[in-house]
C-alpha positions in Angstrom: 6.7 -18.1 7.1 7.5 -20.4 4.4 10.2 -19.7 1.5 7.8 -19.1 -1.2 6.2 -16.3 0.9 9.5 -14.7 1.9 10.3 -14.7 -1.8 7.0 -13.0 -2.7 7.9 -10.3 -0.1 11.1 -9.4 -1.3 10.0 -9.6 -4.9 7.2 -7.0 -4.2 8.8 -4.6 -1.6 12.2 -4.3 -4.0 9.9 -3.5 -7.2 9.5 0.1 -7.6 6.2 2.2 -8.3 5.3 5.5 -7.4 1.9 7.0 -8.0 1.3 7.3 -11.7 4.1 4.8 -12.3 2.8 1.5 -10.9 3.2 -0.2 -14.4 6.4 -2.6 -13.1 4.3 -3.6 -9.9 1.2 -4.2 -11.9 3.0 -6.3 -14.5 4.5 -8.4 -11.9 0.8 -8.8 -10.1 -0.9 -9.8 -13.3 1.5 -12.5 -14.0 1.2 -13.7 -10.1 -2.5 -13.4 -9.9 -3.7 -14.8 -13.4 -3.3 -18.5 -12.5 -5.1 -18.1 -9.3 -8.5 -16.6 -10.7 -11.0 -17.2 -13.3 -10.7 -13.7 -14.9 -8.4 -10.7 -14.5 -9.8 -7.3 -15.3 -8.2 -3.7 -15.5 -9.7 -0.4 -15.5 -8.8 2.6 -17.3 -6.5 4.3 -14.7 -4.4 0.9 -14.2 -6.2 -0.8 -11.1 -6.2 -4.5 -11.5 -8.5 -7.1 -10.1 -8.8 -11.0 -10.4 -12.1 -12.4 -10.0 -13.1 -15.8 -8.7 -16.7 -16.7 -10.1 -19.5 -18.2 -8.4 -21.9 -20.5 -10.1 -24.7 -18.9 -8.4 -25.5 -15.3 -10.1 -27.1 -14.1 -6.9 -23.8 -14.5 -4.6 -23.0 -11.7 -3.1 -19.8 -9.6 -4.7 -17.2 -9.1 -2.1 -13.9 -7.2 -3.0 -10.5 -6.9 -1.3 -8.5 -3.9 -2.7 -4.9 -3.1 -2.0 -3.1 -0.2 -3.8 0.1 -0.6 -6.1 1.7 2.5 -5.3 4.5 3.7 -3.1 5.5 7.2 -2.0 8.0 8.9 -4.3 8.7 12.2 -6.4 8.0 13.2 -9.9 10.5 15.8 -11.7 9.4 19.1 -12.1 12.2 20.9 -13.9 16.2 20.7 -14.6 18.3 23.4 -13.1 21.3 24.8 -15.2 23.7 22.4 -13.2 21.9 19.4 -13.9 20.1 18.9 -10.6 16.3 17.8 -10.5 13.8 20.0 -9.0 10.9 17.5 -7.7 7.4 17.5 -6.3 6.5 14.9 -3.7 3.9 11.9 -4.5 2.3 11.1 -1.2 3.2 12.2 2.0 7.1 12.2 3.0 8.5 13.4 6.3 10.6 16.1 5.1 13.4 15.3 8.0 14.1 11.7 6.2 14.4 12.4 2.4 17.8 14.2 2.4 20.8 11.8 1.3 19.0 8.9 0.4 19.3 6.7 -2.6 16.6 6.8 -5.4 16.1 5.4 -8.9 15.5 8.2 -11.9 12.8 6.4 -14.3 13.0 8.3 -17.5 11.0 7.2 -20.8 13.9 4.6 -22.0 16.2 4.0 -19.1 16.6 4.2 -15.2 19.6 6.0 -13.5 20.8 5.9 -9.8 20.3 9.3 -8.2 20.7 10.7 -4.6 18.6 13.6 -2.7 20.7 16.7 -1.8 21.4 17.7 1.6 23.7 20.0 3.7 27.0 18.8 5.2 27.7 20.1 8.7 31.0 21.6 7.7 28.4 24.2 5.8 26.6 24.9 8.7 29.4 25.5 11.4 29.3 29.2 10.7 25.5 29.5 10.9 23.0 29.5 13.8 21.6 26.3 12.9 18.5 25.0 10.6 15.3 25.9 12.1 12.3 23.7 11.4 11.7 21.2 8.8 13.3 21.4 5.1 11.0 22.4 2.5 10.4 19.2 0.1 10.1 21.7 -2.8 13.8 22.8 -2.0 15.6 19.3 -2.3 17.2 18.6 -5.1 18.0 15.2 -6.8 21.5 14.6 -8.1 22.4 12.1 -10.6 25.7 13.3 -11.4 24.5 15.0 -14.6 27.2 18.3 -15.2 24.7 20.3 -16.8 21.1 20.6 -17.7 22.0 20.1 -21.4 24.1 16.5 -20.5 20.7 15.7 -18.1 18.7 16.1 -21.1 21.0 14.2 -23.5 20.6 11.2 -21.1 16.7 11.6 -21.7 15.6 13.2 -18.5 12.6 15.3 -18.7 10.0 16.7 -16.4 7.4 14.2 -15.7 9.8 11.4 -14.9 9.6 9.5 -11.8 12.0 9.0 -8.6 11.5 6.0 -6.3 13.3 5.0 -3.3 15.8 2.0 -3.8 16.0 -0.2 -0.8 17.3 -3.8 0.0 14.5 -5.9 2.1 16.1 -7.6 5.0 14.9 -10.2 7.5 16.1 -9.2 11.0 18.2 -11.2 13.6 15.3 -12.5 15.6 13.4 -13.7 12.4 10.3 -12.1 13.7 10.6 -8.7 11.9 11.5 -7.3 8.6 13.0 -3.9 7.1 11.8 -3.0 3.7 10.4 0.0 1.8 6.8 -0.1 0.6 5.3 -2.2 2.8 2.5 0.6 2.5 1.3 -1.2 0.6 3.0 -4.2 -1.0 1.5 -5.8 2.2 -1.9 -5.9 0.8 -0.6 -7.5 -2.9 1.3 -10.2 -1.1 -1.7 -10.9 1.4 -3.9 -11.2 -1.8 -1.6 -13.5 -3.5 -1.1 -15.8 -0.3 -4.7 -16.1 0.4 -5.7 -16.9 -3.1 -3.0 -19.8 -3.1 -4.5 -21.3 0.0 -8.2 -20.8 -1.4 -7.5 -22.3 -4.7 -9.2 -25.8 -4.0 -12.2 -24.5 -1.9 -15.7 -23.6 -2.7 -16.6 -20.1 -2.0 -20.0 -18.6 -1.0 -19.5 -15.4 -2.8 -17.8 -14.0 -6.0 -14.7 -12.9 -4.8 -12.6 -10.1 -6.3 -9.3 -9.3 -5.3 -6.6 -6.7 -6.5 -5.0 -3.3 -6.1 -5.7 0.3 -7.3 -3.4 2.8 -8.5 -2.8 6.6 -7.3 -4.0 5.9 -3.5 -1.3 7.9 -2.0 -2.2 11.0 -4.0 -5.9 11.1 -2.9 -7.5 7.8 -3.4 -8.0 8.2 -7.3 -8.0 4.8 -8.3 -10.5 3.2 -6.0 -13.8 5.1 -7.5 -13.1 3.7 -10.9 -12.3 0.1 -9.7 -15.6 0.0 -7.8 -17.7 1.4 -10.4 -16.4 -1.3 -12.7 -16.8 -4.3 -10.3 -19.7 -3.2 -8.4 -19.1 -5.1 -5.0 -21.5 -5.7 -2.2 -18.7 -5.0 0.4 -15.3 -3.4 0.1 -12.4 -4.5 2.4 -9.3 -2.1 2.1 -5.9 -4.2 2.7 -3.3 -1.7 3.8 -0.4 -1.0 6.1 -0.7 1.8 8.7 1.5 3.8 11.0 2.4 2.3 14.1 2.9 4.1 17.5 4.8 1.9 19.6 8.3 3.2 20.2 7.7 4.7 23.6 4.1 3.6 24.9 2.2 0.3 25.2 -0.9 2.1 24.6 -0.3 4.1 21.3 -2.1 3.2 18.2 -0.8 0.2 16.3 1.5 -2.0 18.4 3.6 -4.5 16.6 3.3 -8.4 17.4 -0.2 -7.3 18.5 -2.1 -8.7 15.5 -4.0 -7.5 12.7 -5.5 -4.0 12.8 -9.3 -3.0 12.5 -9.8 0.5 11.4 -12.9 1.2 13.2 -12.8 5.0 12.5 -10.3 7.3 10.4 -11.1 10.8 9.0 -13.0 9.3 6.0 -14.7 6.2 7.4 -16.8 5.3 10.2 -17.1 1.5 10.2 -20.4 0.1 9.6 -21.6 -1.2 12.9 -22.9 -4.9 11.6 -19.7 -5.3 9.7 -17.5 -4.5 12.9 -19.5 -7.0 14.8 -19.0 -9.8 12.1 -15.3 -9.3 11.7 -14.9 -9.1 15.7 -17.1 -12.6 15.8 -14.9 -14.0 13.3 -11.8 -12.9 15.2 -12.8 -14.1 18.2 -14.2 -17.6 17.1 -10.9 -18.3 15.0 -8.6 -16.8 18.0 -7.1 -14.4 15.6 -5.0 -11.6 17.3 -6.9 -8.1 16.4 -6.3 -4.7 17.7 -8.5 -1.9 17.2 -7.0 1.2 15.2 -8.2 4.9 15.0 -5.8 6.7 12.9 -5.5 10.3 11.5 -5.2 9.1 7.7 -7.3 7.7 5.5 -7.2 4.8 3.1 -9.3 3.5 0.0 -12.0 2.6 1.9 -13.0 6.4 2.3 -13.2 6.6 -1.6 -15.2 3.3 -1.8 -17.9 3.5 0.6 -20.0 6.4 -1.2 -19.7 4.9 -4.5 -22.9 3.5 -6.2 -25.7 3.2 -3.8 -23.3 3.1 -1.0 -20.7 0.5 0.1 -20.1 -0.7 3.5 -16.2 -0.4 3.7 -13.5 -0.9 6.1 -9.8 -1.5 5.9 -8.2 -4.3 7.6 -4.2 -4.6 7.7 -1.1 -4.2 9.8 0.6 -1.5 11.8 4.4 -0.7 10.7 6.8 1.2 11.8 8.2 4.6 10.0 6.0 4.2 7.0 6.6 6.7 3.9 10.0 6.7 4.1 12.9 4.4 2.7 13.0 2.0 5.6 9.6 0.5 7.2 9.6 -2.1 10.2 7.1 -4.6 10.6 6.1 -7.7 12.0 5.9 -11.1 10.5 3.2 -12.2 13.3 1.0 -9.3 12.3 1.3 -10.2 8.6 0.5 -14.0 9.1 -2.8 -12.8 11.5 -3.9 -10.5 8.7 -4.1 -13.1 6.2 -5.6 -15.4 8.5 -8.4 -12.8 8.9 -8.9 -12.4 5.1 -9.1 -15.9 4.6 -11.6 -16.6 7.1 -13.9 -13.5 6.2 -13.9 -15.0 2.4 -15.3 -18.1 3.6 -18.1 -16.8 5.8 -19.5 -14.2 3.5 -22.4 -15.8 2.1 -25.7 -14.1 1.0 -27.6 -14.4 4.3 -24.6 -12.8 6.2 -23.9 -10.0 3.6 -27.5 -9.1 3.6 -27.4 -9.1 7.5 -24.6 -6.7 7.3 -26.0 -4.5 4.8 -29.8 -4.3 5.8 -29.8 -5.7 9.3 -31.1 -3.8 12.2 
């Protein structure tokens, strides 16, 4: 991995932007995307895509969509003691939320806050805590002494709370700890691939970008697909690894990019699956099958317009939807290689065969 890619990874994983508050990530992405494409378009919800035009108006339209947002919280109310009641944005494991650092974003300024927890000293005379904490019961503490003081600092319901984490390369130089690899993976992949394809002729009109509000119900992909009218949609996303104690669990680190052949929202079209598997085999790109329990923007894309063949590619990562995600550089490189080769092979004949072939 070269220095420019590492700097890009640090930049995007340390940027903060949860569902509905993606503007800082989008602003950075727009700046980096614009020199690499012919046109940048944005939809009404805030999704942003760069377009590489084709001289042939009949060239197939190929869309790769990541998502800007990470999991976080939104302020529901301020208590009399100046603490913040919240609602989660995205799926959180309730056991990992307490006693973590976050940033509170108000209208004019941001402030450090910490999620509440119960010290063991206060549990000594209790029988123990049964089950997971209720996320709605976890308060966020910015040190405000009262509700009136919090309001004086500009805190209001609807403000966003986002994890605060530093990205680190691990000792063996093979793996990384960061927040929000779900789904800053997709943003970095798109920019790296567009960098590499700058001087190459493409057999398609290529549309690469990111949607908003994926973590709260795939809300942003529909408008993006309606706006851009793709023939095929590829989601780019980081999914959960299940490899801590088994070599047979879904999503093994260092075993290559993942191909989500089925999830609760998508059964991968047969011809599209065969095409991807052939490319990976021919190019010797390591690939692993993935059948998860969660969905991605591909589920929101496939039923748009007249129906769009859709699938999500990506990487498996440990501990997603927490402050700290651990992921493999080798898997990231494999995913980029697959995306690049797919783009170069998706010509009109191939796309027609994928959509209409027997």
